[in-house]
N, C-alpha and C positions, 0 to 999 in steps of 0.2 A: 472601590474594590480593585486590588492589583491583579492584572492579567498574567497568565503564564503562557509560554510558547505552545504548550500542549496541556491537556487536562491530566494532572496527576491522578485524580480520582478515577479516570478511565482505565488506569492500569491495575486497579484493584477490585476484587469482587465485593469488598465491604469497606468500611471506614470507621476510624475512631474506636470508641469503646463498644460500638455495635458489632465489632469483630469477635467479641468475647464468646466463648462457648456458653450455651444456655445453662442457667443455674442447675437444672436437673441433671444435665450431662456432667457438669463439673462435680456435682455432689456424688454421682455414681462413681466417677473416676477416683476421687479422693477418699471415698468411703472404703475402698479396698486397699488404701495405703496404710501400712501399720504406723502407729504413733511412734515418734522418735523418742527413744529412752534416754533423754538428756535432761537432767534437772535444771540446767542453766537455760534451757529453751522455755522462756516464759510465755511466748505466744508462737504457736505453730499453725497447723492447718485445721485445727479442731473446730473453730467457729467461723472460718472464712473471713478472718480479719484482714486488715489492709496491708500489714507487713509482718515480718517475723521479728521477734525480739529476743535477744540473747543477753543474759545477765553476765556482764564481764567481771564485776566485783560488787561489793556492797553499795557502791555509790554510782555505778555507771552501767548503762545498758547500750548495746549496739542494736540499731534498727536497720533492717535490710529489706529492700523491695525491688521489684523489676516490673516495668510496664512498657508495652510497645504495641503499635498497631499500624494499619494501613491508612493512607491519606483521607482526611475528612474534608479538606479543601485543596484547591489547585496551586495556590501560591506556596512555593517550597519553604520560604522563610516562616510563613504563618504555620504551616504544617509542623515544622521543627519546634516552634514556640509552644504550640498546643500540646504536642506529644511530651515535651519535657516538663511543662507545667503540670500535666496530668500525672506523670510519674512521681514528681517531687511531692505531690499532694498526699501520697500514702504515708510519708514520713510525718507530715503535719497532722494527719488523721490519728496518728498514734500519740500525739502530744510531744513529738520530738523536734529536734533541730537538724536539718540536713547538713552533712559534712562534705560530701563529694559525690560525683556521678561518673558512670562509665557509659559510653554510647553503645547502642545496639543498632546496627544498620544492615539492612538487606536491600539490595538494589538490582533491578534488571539491567545489567550493564549495556545490553544491546539496544535499550529503549530510552535511556536517560542520559543526557549530556552531563559532563562533570560539573559544570557551573550550577546546575540544578541541585545536584547532590551537595555541593559546597554550601548552597544557600540553606538547605535543610539543616545541615550541621551548624551553620551560623545561627539560625533561629533557635536551635536547642541550646547553644552556648549563651545566647542572650537571656533566655529564660533562667538558666543556671546562674548567670551573673546577677540577675534580679533577686535570686534566693541567697546570694552571697557564697556560692560554691563553684569549684572548678569542674570542668569535664576532664577527668584525670587520665582517660584512656578509653578503651572500648574494643569492639570486635565488629568486623564487617564480613558479609558474604554476598555472593552473586545469587539472587533469588528471583523467582518468576514475577513477584509483585513487590512494590516498594514497601519497606517496613522501617520504622524508626521509633526509638524510645530510649529509655535509660534504665540502668541498674543504679539505685541510689542508696547510699549509706548515711545513716543519721545516728543521733545519740539522744539519750534522756536519762535522767535519774530514775531509778526503779519506781519511786512513788509518783513520778510524773507521767508514767505510761498510761495512756487511755485506750481501752479496748472497745470492741463493739458488743461485748457480752456482759457489761456491768451496769446497765441502766437499772434504776430503782423505781418501784411503784410510786407514782405521784410525780415523777419527773416531768418537766415540760420539755418539748422537743423544738429545737430551733434549726432551721435550714438556712444556710448562708448565701446561696445563689438561686436564681430562678431556674425553672425547668423548661425544656423544649429544645435542647441542643440537637437531639436526634431528628426531630421534625424539621428543624432548619437545615440539617445536613441532607435529608431526603429531598427537600425543596431545591437546595443548591445543586444537587446532581442533575436535576431536571430543568435547570436554568429558570427557576421560579422564585428565587430569593432576591429581594431587592438589595440595592447597595447599602441602604440604611440598616436593613436586617443583617446583612453580612458583617457590617461594622459591629453590630450588637453581638453577633456570634463570636467574633474575634475577641471582643472586650471581655466577655464572660469566660471564655475558654483559656485565655492567657492571664487571667487574674489569679495570682498565687494564693493558696490557702494558708498564708503565713500566720493568720490568727490562731491556727491550730496549736502552735507552739505555746501560746499563752494559755490555752485550755488545759494543757498539762500541768500548769502551775496553779490552777484554780481548783480548790477543794470542792467547790459546788458543782463542778463538771464531773459527771459520773461515767459517761460513755461517749465515744465519738466514732463515726464512720464517714467515709466520703461516698457520695452518691454518684455512681458511674454506670457501667454497662447493664446492670440488672434493673435500672430504673429506681425511682423512689420506693415503690412497693417492694421490690426485691431486696434492697439494702435495708429498708425498714423491717422486713421480715427476718433478715439475719440478726438484727438487733433484738427483735422480739424473741426469737428462738434461743439465742445465746443468753438472754437475761431471764428467760422463763416467764414472760409477761405478754400482755396484749398491748399492741400499739394502736392508738386511735389517731387518725390523721384528720385534720379539719379541712375539708374540701374548699370552703370559702376563705381560707387563710393562705392557701398556696399561691405562690407567685410564679408567673410564666413569662418567658420572653414575649415581647410586645406583639408579635405577629403569629405566635405559635397556635393560638386557638383557631384563627382563621385558616391557617395552612393545614392543620390536622383535619378540620372539617372538610377541606377540599381533597383529602385523601393522601396527604404527604405523611406517610408512616413508614418506619423502617421494619424490615423483617425481624430484627431483634426484638422489637416491641411485642410482636405476636408470639415469638418463641418464649419470651419472658412470661407472658400470661399463661401459656401452656405449661410452663414449669412450676408455677406457684399459685395460680389463680384459685385453686381449691382452698387456699389458706387466707383468702382475702374476702371480706364482706363489703360489697358496694351497695349503695341505695338501689332499690328496685327499679327506679326510673333513670338510672345513670346511663347516658348515651355511650355508644361504643367509642366515639371520638374522645370522650373524657377519660375512658379507661386507657386509651392509647397514650394520653399525656402522662398518666401515672406509671405506665410501664416503659415510657420512652427512655432509651439508653442515653445517659449523659456522658459526654466526653469532657473530662476536666470539670466535673460538677462540683457542687458545694458540699460542705460538711454538715452532717446531721448530728446534732449535739443534744445529749440528754443531760439536763441540768436541774438541780433542786428547784422546785417551783418558786419559792420565795426569792430566789436569785435570778429568775428568768428575765425580768425586765431590765435589771442591772446589766446582765450579760448581753442582752440584745442591744442596748444602747452602746455598749463597748464595741460590739461587732459593727454596728452602723457607723460609728465614729472612725473605725479603722478602715473604712472604704468599701464596705459591702452593702450598697444601698438597697438591695432587694432581700436582705435577711428578714426573717419573720418567725414568729412562734407558730408552728404548724401542727402541733399535736401534743399528746400526753401519753405517758406510760401507765397502764392500768393493770390491776389484777385480772387474770383470766387466761384462757388458752393462748398459746404462742401463735398469734395470727395478726392480721391487719384489719382494722375496721375503719372505713372511710365514711365520715358524716360531716354535716355542717356543725360549726361551733355554736353551742347554745348560748 
C-alpha cells in the first residue's frame, strides 16, 4: 500500500460513489425537472440511466456523462485512477466507445501541495490512456474539499445503445465485478484494511469496464447498467422500474471482495448504505431471516463497480464465458428478470 504525506480522505466528509445523493433525494429533484423537448435526445433523465445519448444522424450517437467525487483512498495517483475509471464506465454501460475526456478538479489550495494534485491528474490520465482516450482539457476550482472526476464523451451506432430500461422477461442477469467496495472504503478510513485487501480494492476499482462496448454489438444483450453509489439493490431497482418487471437476485450466487463479509460483520458500513435502504427498501423483498450485515452488502455503494447485464437466457452461459475470458474473474450469473411488480426479490437460486 502506497503511503501519502497526509491522508487525502481526511480532507473530505465522504468518498467515492458514497458521496452521491440518496436515490430518493435525487428522484425528487429530477422529478420536478421538465422533460427536454428534443427528439434527438434518445436517453435523458427519465430512467436514471448512466449517460445521455444524442442522435447525431442515422448512423451515429453521441454519449455524454460526467462523474466526480471526493477521495476514497489516500494515494493521489490511485485516487485519480479510480475516479477516471469510474467516470469512463458510464460510456461502456451504454454500449459505447469513449472518445475523449475533460478533467473536473476541485482542490483546497491551502491544504494540498501541488505535487499531490499533479499525481491525481496523472492517475486520471493513466486510466484514460488505458481506455485509449486523451484528457483533452478540463476545469479547476479552489474548493473546501478535494474533488476529481471527468466529463467523458463517447459514441455508438443507434442500434448499439444499451439502456437500463429495456430488459425483457426471462433475461438472465450477469454482474461483472464483486461487491464490497464501500465496506473496504469504510475499513480503510479507520486503518482496518489490510495491505492485501487494499490491493484488491485498487484492482477492482481501476479495472475498466471495456467489455461494455462489446455488449452494444451483441443482439442477445437487452439492457446494461453499472452498479455504483446506489448499491446492487438500487441500480437493480432502476432496471426493474424502467423495464416494468421484477428482478430476482440469487443471494447465493453473488460475489464479494474476499474480506467484505468479515468487515461488514464487524461494523464497517458506510452512511450511504443506510441512506440507500431508507430510499428504496420498501421495494425490496429479503428473506425473513436475512441478517442486517447481509442487507448492508446489498446496499453497499460501489465506486467503479461492475456492469449489470440483462441477456437472453439461452445466451447467458456464452456471454459469461466471454466476460470471464476478457479478464473479469468474478463475473457471475446473479439473477433473472421476471414478470411482476417493479421491485427486487432476493432469494437463493433453486
